[in-house]
N, CA, C and O atoms as CSV, one atom per row, in Angstrom:
chain,resi,resn,atom,element,x,y,z
A,1,MET,N,N,91.098,76.781,89.875
A,1,MET,CA,C,90.161,76.976,90.948
A,1,MET,C,C,90.714,78.057,91.883
A,1,MET,O,O,91.874,78.009,92.291
A,2,ASN,N,N,89.877,79.009,92.205
A,2,ASN,CA,C,90.315,80.154,92.983
A,2,ASN,C,C,90.383,79.824,94.469
A,2,ASN,O,O,89.395,79.416,95.080
A,3,LEU,N,N,91.567,80.009,95.032
A,3,LEU,CA,C,91.802,79.757,96.448
A,3,LEU,C,C,91.689,81.056,97.256
A,3,LEU,O,O,91.305,81.035,98.425
A,4,TYR,N,N,92.024,82.174,96.625
A,4,TYR,CA,C,92.051,83.461,97.313
A,4,TYR,C,C,91.943,84.568,96.275
A,4,TYR,O,O,92.434,84.437,95.154
A,5,SER,N,N,91.288,85.667,96.668
A,5,SER,CA,C,91.193,86.807,95.775
A,5,SER,C,C,91.130,88.090,96.606
A,5,SER,O,O,90.417,88.172,97.606
A,6,SER,N,N,91.893,89.082,96.164
A,6,SER,CA,C,91.857,90.410,96.787
A,6,SER,C,C,91.942,91.433,95.661
A,6,SER,O,O,91.930,91.083,94.481
A,7,GLU,N,N,92.027,92.691,96.047
A,7,GLU,CA,C,92.173,93.754,95.049
A,7,GLU,C,C,93.485,93.597,94.271
A,7,GLU,O,O,93.568,93.979,93.103
A,8,ASN,N,N,94.516,93.030,94.930
A,8,ASN,CA,C,95.845,92.956,94.337
A,8,ASN,C,C,96.229,91.597,93.764
A,8,ASN,O,O,96.933,91.530,92.756
A,9,TRP,N,N,95.778,90.518,94.391
A,9,TRP,CA,C,96.279,89.187,94.059
A,9,TRP,C,C,95.163,88.154,93.978
A,9,TRP,O,O,94.122,88.277,94.624
A,10,GLU,N,N,95.410,87.140,93.171
A,10,GLU,CA,C,94.598,85.926,93.165
A,10,GLU,C,C,95.537,84.750,93.375
A,10,GLU,O,O,96.655,84.734,92.861
A,11,VAL,N,N,95.077,83.773,94.130
A,11,VAL,CA,C,95.808,82.517,94.260
A,11,VAL,C,C,94.950,81.463,93.578
A,11,VAL,O,O,93.814,81.209,93.979
A,12,ILE,N,N,95.513,80.858,92.544
A,12,ILE,CA,C,94.781,79.891,91.730
A,12,ILE,C,C,95.410,78.522,91.897
A,12,ILE,O,O,96.595,78.337,91.621
A,13,PHE,N,N,94.621,77.567,92.347
A,13,PHE,CA,C,95.043,76.173,92.426
A,13,PHE,C,C,94.954,75.616,91.013
A,13,PHE,O,O,93.884,75.612,90.405
A,14,GLU,N,N,96.073,75.151,90.499
A,14,GLU,CA,C,96.123,74.676,89.112
A,14,GLU,C,C,95.778,73.194,89.040
A,14,GLU,O,O,96.654,72.337,89.156
A,15,SER,N,N,94.490,72.898,88.848
A,15,SER,CA,C,94.053,71.501,88.821
A,15,SER,C,C,94.634,70.740,87.631
A,15,SER,O,O,94.749,69.515,87.683
A,16,TRP,N,N,94.995,71.433,86.577
A,16,TRP,CA,C,95.577,70.769,85.412
A,16,TRP,C,C,97.042,70.416,85.647
A,16,TRP,O,O,97.632,69.681,84.855
A,17,CYS,N,N,97.633,70.925,86.716
A,17,CYS,CA,C,99.073,70.795,86.902
A,17,CYS,C,C,99.385,70.419,88.347
A,17,CYS,O,O,99.855,71.259,89.115
A,18,GLN,N,N,99.135,69.189,88.721
A,18,GLN,CA,C,99.442,68.756,90.079
A,18,GLN,C,C,100.548,67.705,90.092
A,18,GLN,O,O,100.527,66.784,90.909
A,19,GLU,N,N,101.521,67.847,89.176
A,19,GLU,CA,C,102.705,66.992,89.227
A,19,GLU,C,C,103.442,67.206,90.542
A,19,GLU,O,O,104.160,66.328,91.020
A,20,PHE,N,N,103.248,68.394,91.118
A,20,PHE,CA,C,103.810,68.760,92.410
A,20,PHE,C,C,102.617,69.160,93.284
A,20,PHE,O,O,102.161,70.301,93.209
A,21,PRO,N,N,102.107,68.246,94.108
A,21,PRO,CA,C,100.871,68.516,94.857
A,21,PRO,C,C,100.916,69.830,95.629
A,21,PRO,O,O,101.819,70.089,96.426
A,22,GLY,N,N,99.897,70.647,95.355
A,22,GLY,CA,C,99.804,71.968,95.970
A,22,GLY,C,C,100.248,73.096,95.061
A,22,GLY,O,O,100.240,74.255,95.477
A,23,TYR,N,N,100.637,72.788,93.827
A,23,TYR,CA,C,101.082,73.791,92.859
A,23,TYR,C,C,99.997,74.855,92.672
A,23,TYR,O,O,98.835,74.532,92.424
A,24,CYS,N,N,100.387,76.113,92.794
A,24,CYS,CA,C,99.464,77.232,92.622
A,24,CYS,C,C,100.139,78.342,91.828
A,24,CYS,O,O,101.360,78.373,91.678
A,25,ILE,N,N,99.319,79.243,91.331
A,25,ILE,CA,C,99.786,80.479,90.695
A,25,ILE,C,C,99.284,81.637,91.560
A,25,ILE,O,O,98.113,81.685,91.937
A,26,ILE,N,N,100.187,82.564,91.864
A,26,ILE,CA,C,99.809,83.795,92.563
A,26,ILE,C,C,99.895,84.893,91.513
A,26,ILE,O,O,100.979,85.206,91.021
A,27,SER,N,N,98.749,85.477,91.171
A,27,SER,CA,C,98.648,86.334,89.996
A,27,SER,C,C,98.197,87.752,90.342
A,27,SER,O,O,97.340,87.963,91.201
A,28,SER,N,N,98.803,88.714,89.646
A,28,SER,CA,C,98.467,90.131,89.775
A,28,SER,C,C,97.943,90.634,88.429
A,28,SER,O,O,98.141,89.997,87.394
A,29,LYS,N,N,97.285,91.764,88.463
A,29,LYS,CA,C,96.852,92.389,87.212
A,29,LYS,C,C,97.932,93.301,86.632
A,29,LYS,O,O,97.809,93.765,85.499
A,30,LYS,N,N,98.985,93.557,87.399
A,30,LYS,CA,C,100.066,94.424,86.950
A,30,LYS,C,C,100.868,93.735,85.846
A,30,LYS,O,O,100.994,92.511,85.822
A,31,GLU,N,N,101.406,94.547,84.933
A,31,GLU,CA,C,102.167,93.996,83.815
A,31,GLU,C,C,103.646,93.827,84.122
A,31,GLU,O,O,104.308,93.009,83.484
A,32,ASN,N,N,104.187,94.579,85.083
A,32,ASN,CA,C,105.611,94.525,85.373
A,32,ASN,C,C,105.850,94.489,86.878
A,32,ASN,O,O,105.090,95.071,87.652
A,33,LEU,N,N,106.902,93.808,87.278
A,33,LEU,CA,C,107.262,93.761,88.691
A,33,LEU,C,C,107.478,95.151,89.268
A,33,LEU,O,O,107.136,95.408,90.422
A,34,SER,N,N,108.042,96.042,88.471
A,34,SER,CA,C,108.344,97.398,88.948
A,34,SER,C,C,107.086,98.205,89.263
A,34,SER,O,O,107.174,99.251,89.906
A,35,GLU,N,N,105.935,97.744,88.827
A,35,GLU,CA,C,104.678,98.437,89.113
A,35,GLU,C,C,104.095,98.068,90.469
A,35,GLU,O,O,103.191,98.751,90.951
A,36,LEU,N,N,104.592,97.000,91.099
A,36,LEU,CA,C,104.040,96.566,92.382
A,36,LEU,C,C,104.364,97.569,93.476
A,36,LEU,O,O,105.491,98.054,93.577
A,37,THR,N,N,103.367,97.874,94.293
A,37,THR,CA,C,103.556,98.783,95.418
A,37,THR,C,C,104.149,98.013,96.606
A,37,THR,O,O,104.176,96.783,96.609
A,38,SER,N,N,104.615,98.746,97.598
A,38,SER,CA,C,105.134,98.117,98.817
A,38,SER,C,C,104.058,97.249,99.466
A,38,SER,O,O,104.350,96.151,99.939
A,39,GLU,N,N,102.833,97.729,99.490
A,39,GLU,CA,C,101.722,96.962,100.073
A,39,GLU,C,C,101.487,95.666,99.304
A,39,GLU,O,O,101.202,94.631,99.907
A,40,GLU,N,N,101.602,95.714,97.983
A,40,GLU,CA,C,101.410,94.501,97.173
A,40,GLU,C,C,102.521,93.485,97.443
A,40,GLU,O,O,102.261,92.284,97.504
A,41,TRP,N,N,103.754,93.962,97.605
A,41,TRP,CA,C,104.863,93.058,97.938
A,41,TRP,C,C,104.636,92.418,99.309
A,41,TRP,O,O,104.908,91.232,99.495
A,42,ILE,N,N,104.142,93.199,100.260
A,42,ILE,CA,C,103.868,92.656,101.600
A,42,ILE,C,C,102.781,91.592,101.526
A,42,ILE,O,O,102.920,90.521,102.118
A,43,GLU,N,N,101.705,91.876,100.807
A,43,GLU,CA,C,100.623,90.893,100.666
A,43,GLU,C,C,101.122,89.623,99.967
A,43,GLU,O,O,100.751,88.513,100.350
A,44,LEU,N,N,101.952,89.789,98.959
A,44,LEU,CA,C,102.528,88.630,98.271
A,44,LEU,C,C,103.313,87.758,99.263
A,44,LEU,O,O,103.184,86.534,99.253
A,45,GLY,N,N,104.109,88.382,100.102
A,45,GLY,CA,C,104.870,87.640,101.103
A,45,GLY,C,C,103.963,86.886,102.068
A,45,GLY,O,O,104.256,85.749,102.438
A,46,ILE,N,N,102.870,87.510,102.473
A,46,ILE,CA,C,101.912,86.862,103.376
A,46,ILE,C,C,101.283,85.650,102.692
A,46,ILE,O,O,101.141,84.590,103.302
A,47,LEU,N,N,100.909,85.811,101.426
A,47,LEU,CA,C,100.300,84.706,100.675
A,47,LEU,C,C,101.270,83.544,100.504
A,47,LEU,O,O,100.901,82.387,100.703
A,48,GLU,N,N,102.502,83.853,100.136
A,48,GLU,CA,C,103.501,82.802,99.931
A,48,GLU,C,C,103.759,82.066,101.247
A,48,GLU,O,O,103.860,80.840,101.261
A,49,LYS,N,N,103.863,82.796,102.331
A,49,LYS,CA,C,104.106,82.187,103.638
A,49,LYS,C,C,102.936,81.285,104.057
A,49,LYS,O,O,103.151,80.203,104.603
A,50,GLU,N,N,101.715,81.727,103.804
A,50,GLU,CA,C,100.544,80.915,104.158
A,50,GLU,C,C,100.476,79.658,103.299
A,50,GLU,O,O,100.145,78.585,103.804
A,51,LEU,N,N,100.784,79.775,102.003
A,51,LEU,CA,C,100.809,78.579,101.155
A,51,LEU,C,C,101.848,77.579,101.653
A,51,LEU,O,O,101.583,76.377,101.701
A,52,GLU,N,N,103.020,78.068,102.021
A,52,GLU,CA,C,104.048,77.176,102.566
A,52,GLU,C,C,103.539,76.460,103.816
A,52,GLU,O,O,103.702,75.247,103.949
A,53,ARG,N,N,102.928,77.203,104.722
A,53,ARG,CA,C,102.417,76.602,105.961
A,53,ARG,C,C,101.397,75.505,105.669
A,53,ARG,O,O,101.461,74.412,106.232
A,54,VAL,N,N,100.460,75.814,104.781
A,54,VAL,CA,C,99.383,74.881,104.470
A,54,VAL,C,C,99.916,73.617,103.798
A,54,VAL,O,O,99.561,72.509,104.201
A,55,ILE,N,N,100.754,73.769,102.789
A,55,ILE,CA,C,101.240,72.608,102.032
A,55,ILE,C,C,102.203,71.779,102.878
A,55,ILE,O,O,102.243,70.555,102.755
A,56,LYS,N,N,102.961,72.429,103.719
A,56,LYS,CA,C,103.839,71.687,104.637
A,56,LYS,C,C,102.995,70.869,105.614
A,56,LYS,O,O,103.306,69.709,105.887
A,57,LYS,N,N,101.932,71.470,106.138
A,57,LYS,CA,C,101.064,70.779,107.097
A,57,LYS,C,C,100.325,69.606,106.443
A,57,LYS,O,O,100.282,68.512,107.005
A,58,ILE,N,N,99.756,69.824,105.282
A,58,ILE,CA,C,98.930,68.791,104.648
A,58,ILE,C,C,99.761,67.677,104.013
A,58,ILE,O,O,99.451,66.498,104.184
A,59,PHE,N,N,100.821,68.046,103.277
A,59,PHE,CA,C,101.569,67.058,102.491
A,59,PHE,C,C,103.018,66.871,102.931
A,59,PHE,O,O,103.744,66.062,102.353
A,60,ASN,N,N,103.443,67.618,103.955
A,60,ASN,CA,C,104.815,67.523,104.447
A,60,ASN,C,C,105.840,67.844,103.352
A,60,ASN,O,O,106.830,67.131,103.188
A,61,ALA,N,N,105.590,68.921,102.610
A,61,ALA,CA,C,106.534,69.351,101.576
A,61,ALA,C,C,107.873,69.679,102.220
A,61,ALA,O,O,107.928,70.183,103.342
A,62,THR,N,N,108.945,69.391,101.503
A,62,THR,CA,C,110.300,69.630,101.997
A,62,THR,C,C,110.710,71.086,101.810
A,62,THR,O,O,111.294,71.694,102.707
A,63,MET,N,N,110.401,71.640,100.646
A,63,MET,CA,C,110.802,73.009,100.295
A,63,MET,C,C,109.857,73.519,99.221
A,63,MET,O,O,108.944,72.813,98.793
A,64,PHE,N,N,110.086,74.759,98.788
A,64,PHE,CA,C,109.196,75.371,97.802
A,64,PHE,C,C,110.003,76.161,96.785
A,64,PHE,O,O,110.946,76.866,97.144
A,65,ASN,N,N,109.634,76.042,95.523
A,65,ASN,CA,C,110.171,76.908,94.480
A,65,ASN,C,C,109.142,78.005,94.258
A,65,ASN,O,O,107.934,77.770,94.296
A,66,PHE,N,N,109.649,79.204,94.026
A,66,PHE,CA,C,108.800,80.374,93.843
A,66,PHE,C,C,109.389,81.135,92.670
A,66,PHE,O,O,110.457,81.734,92.796
A,67,ALA,N,N,108.705,81.121,91.526
A,67,ALA,CA,C,109.310,81.651,90.309
A,67,ALA,C,C,108.378,82.624,89.591
A,67,ALA,O,O,107.167,82.416,89.516
A,68,CYS,N,N,108.975,83.683,89.069
A,68,CYS,CA,C,108.263,84.653,88.251
A,68,CYS,C,C,108.872,84.589,86.858
A,68,CYS,O,O,109.972,85.091,86.626
A,69,LEU,N,N,108.157,83.976,85.944
A,69,LEU,CA,C,108.653,83.785,84.579
A,69,LEU,C,C,107.625,84.357,83.618
A,69,LEU,O,O,106.497,83.870,83.542
A,70,MET,N,N,108.011,85.377,82.895
A,70,MET,CA,C,107.041,86.044,82.033
A,70,MET,C,C,107.311,85.827,80.545
A,70,MET,O,O,106.691,86.476,79.703
A,71,ASN,N,N,108.219,84.934,80.222
A,71,ASN,CA,C,108.594,84.715,78.827
A,71,ASN,C,C,107.427,84.291,77.951
A,71,ASN,O,O,107.261,84.816,76.851
A,72,ASN,N,N,106.624,83.356,78.417
A,72,ASN,CA,C,105.555,82.819,77.578
A,72,ASN,C,C,104.552,83.876,77.146
A,72,ASN,O,O,104.012,83.795,76.043
A,73,ALA,N,N,104.294,84.856,77.985
A,73,ALA,CA,C,103.337,85.900,77.610
A,73,ALA,C,C,103.778,86.589,76.325
A,73,ALA,O,O,102.956,86.909,75.466
A,74,TYR,N,N,105.066,86.809,76.204
A,74,TYR,CA,C,105.572,87.454,74.991
A,74,TYR,C,C,105.635,86.481,73.825
A,74,TYR,O,O,105.319,86.839,72.690
A,75,LYS,N,N,106.037,85.269,74.104
A,75,LYS,CA,C,106.133,84.250,73.062
A,75,LYS,C,C,104.759,83.914,72.494
A,75,LYS,O,O,104.614,83.709,71.289
A,76,ASP,N,N,103.746,83.858,73.368
A,76,ASP,CA,C,102.403,83.449,72.962
A,76,ASP,C,C,101.506,84.627,72.602
A,76,ASP,O,O,100.303,84.450,72.407
A,77,SER,N,N,102.076,85.825,72.512
A,77,SER,CA,C,101.332,87.045,72.155
A,77,SER,C,C,100.173,87.311,73.104
A,77,SER,O,O,99.103,87.751,72.681
A,78,GLU,N,N,100.391,87.043,74.389
A,78,GLU,CA,C,99.389,87.346,75.402
A,78,GLU,C,C,99.742,88.674,76.052
A,78,GLU,O,O,100.852,89.179,75.884
A,79,ILE,N,N,98.804,89.234,76.789
A,79,ILE,CA,C,99.105,90.425,77.575
A,79,ILE,C,C,99.875,89.954,78.802
A,79,ILE,O,O,99.355,89.166,79.593
A,80,PRO,N,N,101.097,90.422,78.969
A,80,PRO,CA,C,101.881,89.960,80.117
A,80,PRO,C,C,101.286,90.464,81.428
A,80,PRO,O,O,100.720,91.556,81.490
A,81,HIS,N,N,101.421,89.666,82.456
A,81,HIS,CA,C,101.026,90.085,83.801
A,81,HIS,C,C,101.942,89.391,84.799
A,81,HIS,O,O,102.445,88.296,84.549
A,82,VAL,N,N,102.143,90.040,85.912
A,82,VAL,CA,C,103.003,89.494,86.957
A,82,VAL,C,C,102.298,88.294,87.583
A,82,VAL,O,O,101.151,88.386,88.022
A,83,HIS,N,N,102.997,87.187,87.613
A,83,HIS,CA,C,102.478,86.008,88.312
A,83,HIS,C,C,103.650,85.152,88.768
A,83,HIS,O,O,104.702,85.102,88.130
A,84,PHE,N,N,103.436,84.494,89.873
A,84,PHE,CA,C,104.457,83.642,90.464
A,84,PHE,C,C,103.954,82.207,90.493
A,84,PHE,O,O,102.790,81.943,90.797
A,85,HIS,N,N,104.850,81.294,90.172
A,85,HIS,CA,C,104.552,79.869,90.274
A,85,HIS,C,C,105.009,79.419,91.664
A,85,HIS,O,O,106.172,79.586,92.032
A,86,PHE,N,N,104.092,78.857,92.414
A,86,PHE,CA,C,104.386,78.314,93.739
A,86,PHE,C,C,104.432,76.797,93.580
A,86,PHE,O,O,103.411,76.154,93.336
A,87,VAL,N,N,105.633,76.236,93.722
A,87,VAL,CA,C,105.830,74.819,93.405
A,87,VAL,C,C,106.414,74.083,94.620
A,87,VAL,O,O,107.606,74.202,94.903
A,88,PRO,N,N,105.576,73.326,95.335
A,88,PRO,CA,C,106.090,72.520,96.442
A,88,PRO,C,C,106.990,71.408,95.912
A,88,PRO,O,O,106.743,70.860,94.838
A,89,ARG,N,N,108.036,71.077,96.671
A,89,ARG,CA,C,108.945,70.005,96.292
A,89,ARG,C,C,109.061,69.023,97.453
A,89,ARG,O,O,108.951,69.397,98.621
A,90,TYR,N,N,109.286,67.767,97.105
A,90,TYR,CA,C,109.204,66.684,98.082
A,90,TYR,C,C,110.423,65.768,97.990
A,90,TYR,O,O,110.683,65.156,96.954
A,91,ASP,N,N,111.152,65.689,99.082
A,91,ASP,CA,C,112.306,64.793,99.172
A,91,ASP,C,C,111.827,63.469,99.759
A,91,ASP,O,O,111.495,63.397,100.943
A,92,GLY,N,N,111.791,62.438,98.947
A,92,GLY,CA,C,111.332,61.128,99.418
A,92,GLY,C,C,109.868,60.872,99.102
A,92,GLY,O,O,109.158,61.743,98.598
A,93,LYS,N,N,109.446,59.682,99.404
A,93,LYS,CA,C,108.092,59.220,99.100
A,93,LYS,C,C,107.076,59.857,100.040
A,93,LYS,O,O,107.347,60.063,101.223
A,94,ARG,N,N,105.897,60.165,99.490
A,94,ARG,CA,C,104.751,60.619,100.271
A,94,ARG,C,C,103.556,59.753,99.877
A,94,ARG,O,O,103.465,59.285,98.742
A,95,ILE,N,N,102.662,59.548,100.805
A,95,ILE,CA,C,101.377,58.917,100.487
A,95,ILE,C,C,100.342,60.037,100.518
A,95,ILE,O,O,100.088,60.641,101.560
A,96,ILE,N,N,99.754,60.299,99.360
A,96,ILE,CA,C,98.769,61.369,99.219
A,96,ILE,C,C,97.513,60.760,98.618
A,96,ILE,O,O,97.538,60.217,97.514
A,97,LEU,N,N,96.420,60.855,99.353
A,97,LEU,CA,C,95.145,60.255,98.935
A,97,LEU,C,C,95.331,58.776,98.580
A,97,LEU,O,O,94.821,58.302,97.565
A,98,SER,N,N,96.051,58.075,99.411
A,98,SER,CA,C,96.320,56.634,99.274
A,98,SER,C,C,97.173,56.273,98.056
A,98,SER,O,O,97.229,55.107,97.667
A,99,LYS,N,N,97.827,57.247,97.460
A,99,LYS,CA,C,98.709,56.991,96.323
A,99,LYS,C,C,100.151,57.297,96.714
A,99,LYS,O,O,100.412,58.234,97.468
A,100,LYS,N,N,101.074,56.509,96.202
A,100,LYS,CA,C,102.491,56.758,96.442
A,100,LYS,C,C,102.962,57.842,95.468
A,100,LYS,O,O,102.885,57.687,94.249
A,101,TYR,N,N,103.445,58.929,96.040
A,101,TYR,CA,C,103.927,60.057,95.248
A,101,TYR,C,C,105.430,60.203,95.461
A,101,TYR,O,O,105.912,60.164,96.593
A,102,ILE,N,N,106.171,60.373,94.357
A,102,ILE,CA,C,107.606,60.645,94.422
A,102,ILE,C,C,107.919,61.804,93.480
A,102,ILE,O,O,107.576,61.771,92.298
A,103,ASP,N,N,108.570,62.819,94.017
A,103,ASP,CA,C,109.070,63.954,93.228
A,103,ASP,C,C,110.393,63.478,92.636
A,103,ASP,O,O,111.447,63.634,93.253
A,104,LYS,N,N,110.336,62.904,91.453
A,104,LYS,CA,C,111.488,62.161,90.932
A,104,LYS,C,C,112.690,63.022,90.556
A,104,LYS,O,O,113.779,62.485,90.356
A,105,HIS,N,N,112.530,64.311,90.456
A,105,HIS,CA,C,113.655,65.190,90.145
A,105,HIS,C,C,113.923,66.170,91.287
A,105,HIS,O,O,114.406,67.279,91.056
A,106,PHE,N,N,113.607,65.759,92.522
A,106,PHE,CA,C,113.831,66.638,93.663
A,106,PHE,C,C,115.287,67.120,93.664
A,106,PHE,O,O,116.211,66.338,93.440
A,107,GLY,N,N,115.473,68.407,93.918
A,107,GLY,CA,C,116.815,68.991,93.956
A,107,GLY,C,C,117.243,69.592,92.626
A,107,GLY,O,O,118.326,70.169,92.522
A,108,TYR,N,N,116.399,69.459,91.610
A,108,TYR,CA,C,116.702,70.003,90.290
A,108,TYR,C,C,115.608,70.979,89.881
A,108,TYR,O,O,114.522,70.983,90.461
A,109,ASN,N,N,115.899,71.810,88.876
A,109,ASN,CA,C,114.925,72.744,88.342
A,109,ASN,C,C,113.662,71.989,87.956
A,109,ASN,O,O,113.720,70.992,87.236
A,110,PHE,N,N,112.527,72.465,88.436
A,110,PHE,CA,C,111.282,71.737,88.226
A,110,PHE,C,C,110.794,71.728,86.788
A,110,PHE,O,O,109.899,70.950,86.458
A,111,TRP,N,N,111.354,72.570,85.914
A,111,TRP,CA,C,110.950,72.559,84.509
A,111,TRP,C,C,112.005,71.950,83.589
A,111,TRP,O,O,111.812,71.906,82.374
A,112,LYS,N,N,113.088,71.494,84.140
A,112,LYS,CA,C,114.178,70.995,83.306
A,112,LYS,C,C,113.720,69.886,82.364
A,112,LYS,O,O,114.144,69.827,81.210
A,113,TRP,N,N,112.848,69.005,82.866
A,113,TRP,CA,C,112.403,67.876,82.045
A,113,TRP,C,C,110.955,68.021,81.589
A,113,TRP,O,O,110.370,67.059,81.090
A,114,ALA,N,N,110.375,69.190,81.749
A,114,ALA,CA,C,108.950,69.378,81.461
A,114,ALA,C,C,108.575,69.055,80.020
A,114,ALA,O,O,107.456,68.605,79.773
A,115,ASN,N,N,109.457,69.265,79.078
A,115,ASN,CA,C,109.130,69.025,77.675
A,115,ASN,C,C,109.444,67.603,77.193
A,115,ASN,O,O,109.224,67.281,76.026
A,116,SER,N,N,109.945,66.775,78.071
A,116,SER,CA,C,110.244,65.395,77.702
A,116,SER,C,C,109.154,64.472,78.227
A,116,SER,O,O,109.002,64.319,79.439
A,117,LYS,N,N,108.401,63.860,77.337
A,117,LYS,CA,C,107.315,62.986,77.793
A,117,LYS,C,C,107.842,61.752,78.519
A,117,LYS,O,O,107.084,61.080,79.218
A,118,PHE,N,N,109.114,61.448,78.366
A,118,PHE,CA,C,109.688,60.279,79.025
A,118,PHE,C,C,110.274,60.600,80.398
A,118,PHE,O,O,110.296,59.745,81.283
A,119,ARG,N,N,110.746,61.827,80.571
A,119,ARG,CA,C,111.452,62.165,81.810
A,119,ARG,C,C,110.684,63.128,82.708
A,119,ARG,O,O,111.082,63.340,83.853
A,120,ARG,N,N,109.588,63.719,82.217
A,120,ARG,CA,C,108.875,64.706,83.027
A,120,ARG,C,C,108.172,64.043,84.215
A,120,ARG,O,O,107.902,62.842,84.221
A,121,GLN,N,N,107.894,64.866,85.205
A,121,GLN,CA,C,107.164,64.414,86.387
A,121,GLN,C,C,105.733,64.086,85.973
A,121,GLN,O,O,105.099,64.867,85.264
A,122,LYS,N,N,105.232,62.960,86.400
A,122,LYS,CA,C,103.870,62.541,86.025
A,122,LYS,C,C,102.848,63.081,87.021
A,122,LYS,O,O,103.107,63.143,88.223
A,123,ASP,N,N,101.699,63.465,86.512
A,123,ASP,CA,C,100.554,63.851,87.342
A,123,ASP,C,C,99.759,62.574,87.589
A,123,ASP,O,O,99.161,62.025,86.664
A,124,ILE,N,N,99.750,62.100,88.829
A,124,ILE,CA,C,99.152,60.802,89.141
A,124,ILE,C,C,97.717,60.898,89.645
A,124,ILE,O,O,97.091,59.875,89.924
A,125,PHE,N,N,97.186,62.116,89.766
A,125,PHE,CA,C,95.889,62.294,90.391
A,125,PHE,C,C,94.756,62.428,89.375
A,125,PHE,O,O,94.918,63.045,88.322
A,126,THR,N,N,93.612,61.844,89.707
A,126,THR,CA,C,92.419,61.962,88.869
A,126,THR,C,C,91.787,63.333,89.086
A,126,THR,O,O,92.173,64.060,90.002
A,127,LYS,N,N,90.841,63.677,88.268
A,127,LYS,CA,C,90.122,64.942,88.399
A,127,LYS,C,C,89.465,65.040,89.781
A,127,LYS,O,O,89.503,66.094,90.416
A,128,GLU,N,N,88.875,63.960,90.235
A,128,GLU,CA,C,88.213,63.939,91.540
A,128,GLU,C,C,89.228,64.100,92.677
A,128,GLU,O,O,88.952,64.784,93.663
A,129,GLU,N,N,90.385,63.478,92.541
A,129,GLU,CA,C,91.423,63.601,93.560
A,129,GLU,C,C,91.982,65.024,93.612
A,129,GLU,O,O,92.284,65.539,94.689
A,130,LYS,N,N,92.116,65.647,92.458
A,130,LYS,CA,C,92.586,67.040,92.428
A,130,LYS,C,C,91.583,67.958,93.117
A,130,LYS,O,O,91.977,68.895,93.812
A,131,LEU,N,N,90.303,67.700,92.932
A,131,LEU,CA,C,89.280,68.473,93.624
A,131,LEU,C,C,89.401,68.263,95.138
A,131,LEU,O,O,89.250,69.214,95.905
A,132,LYS,N,N,89.667,67.051,95.564
A,132,LYS,CA,C,89.859,66.750,96.982
A,132,LYS,C,C,91.092,67.491,97.529
A,132,LYS,O,O,91.046,68.046,98.627
A,133,ILE,N,N,92.181,67.499,96.769
A,133,ILE,CA,C,93.386,68.232,97.175
A,133,ILE,C,C,93.069,69.724,97.325
A,133,ILE,O,O,93.468,70.354,98.304
A,134,PHE,N,N,92.347,70.281,96.346
A,134,PHE,CA,C,91.942,71.684,96.420
A,134,PHE,C,C,91.135,71.952,97.689
A,134,PHE,O,O,91.396,72.926,98.396
A,135,GLU,N,N,90.164,71.098,97.979
A,135,GLU,CA,C,89.327,71.280,99.167
A,135,GLU,C,C,90.148,71.196,100.448
A,135,GLU,O,O,89.909,71.957,101.386
A,136,MET,N,N,91.113,70.280,100.497
A,136,MET,CA,C,91.987,70.165,101.669
A,136,MET,C,C,92.762,71.464,101.890
A,136,MET,O,O,92.878,71.945,103.017
A,137,ILE,N,N,93.288,72.022,100.801
A,137,ILE,CA,C,94.063,73.263,100.893
A,137,ILE,C,C,93.149,74.420,101.281
A,137,ILE,O,O,93.482,75.205,102.170
A,138,LYS,N,N,92.004,74.527,100.621
A,138,LYS,CA,C,91.063,75.623,100.890
A,138,LYS,C,C,90.596,75.591,102.349
A,138,LYS,O,O,90.477,76.639,102.984
A,139,ASP,N,N,90.333,74.399,102.879
A,139,ASP,CA,C,89.884,74.281,104.267
A,139,ASP,C,C,90.946,74.759,105.256
A,139,ASP,O,O,90.607,75.268,106.324
A,140,GLU,N,N,92.211,74.605,104.918
A,140,GLU,CA,C,93.312,74.957,105.815
A,140,GLU,C,C,93.796,76.397,105.618
A,140,GLU,O,O,94.374,76.985,106.532
A,141,PHE,N,N,93.563,76.969,104.431
A,141,PHE,CA,C,94.039,78.310,104.084
A,141,PHE,C,C,93.323,79.350,104.944
A,141,PHE,O,O,92.094,79.420,104.925
A,142,LYS,N,N,94.067,80.154,105.693
A,142,LYS,CA,C,93.471,81.028,106.713
A,142,LYS,C,C,93.558,82.517,106.413
A,142,LYS,O,O,93.516,83.317,107.347
A,143,ILE,N,N,93.675,82.915,105.188
A,143,ILE,CA,C,93.711,84.350,104.876
A,143,ILE,C,C,92.368,84.739,104.264
A,143,ILE,O,O,92.161,85.903,103.919
C-alpha cells in the first residue's frame, strides 16, 4: 500500500510483512546507489526521519533498522533497484490494536531467524488490522 510517492521515491507499507509493526520499503527507480543525486539523498533522509517520528509516536518503537540489500534482485533475476527496508524494533511488550506484541529478537539482526519457521518473528495481525495500521500511519504521515 502506497504511503508516499514523488518523482524520486515511493514509501510502501508492506501489509504482507508486519512482523515489525510499521515495516515499510522506501524505493527508488535507480539501479545503483551511486546513481542517486544529492537531492535524492536529502529526500531519503527526510522520509526516513518522518517514518521514525510517526512510528515512534504511534507504536513507541525503540529504534529502527534501515537496510539496503540488493542481493535478491540478482538471485531472483529481477531488475535491481535501490530500495531500503525500514524496520521498527521494539524493546519490551507493546499493546497494538488490543494485541500483545513482542519483538522476540530485539537487539539482533532482524533477518537472522527469518528462514526458520520455528524461530522467526510471527506476524500476529489480520488483514483488517494491517489495514488499520496503514491508516494510522497514513493519517500521521506529514510529507
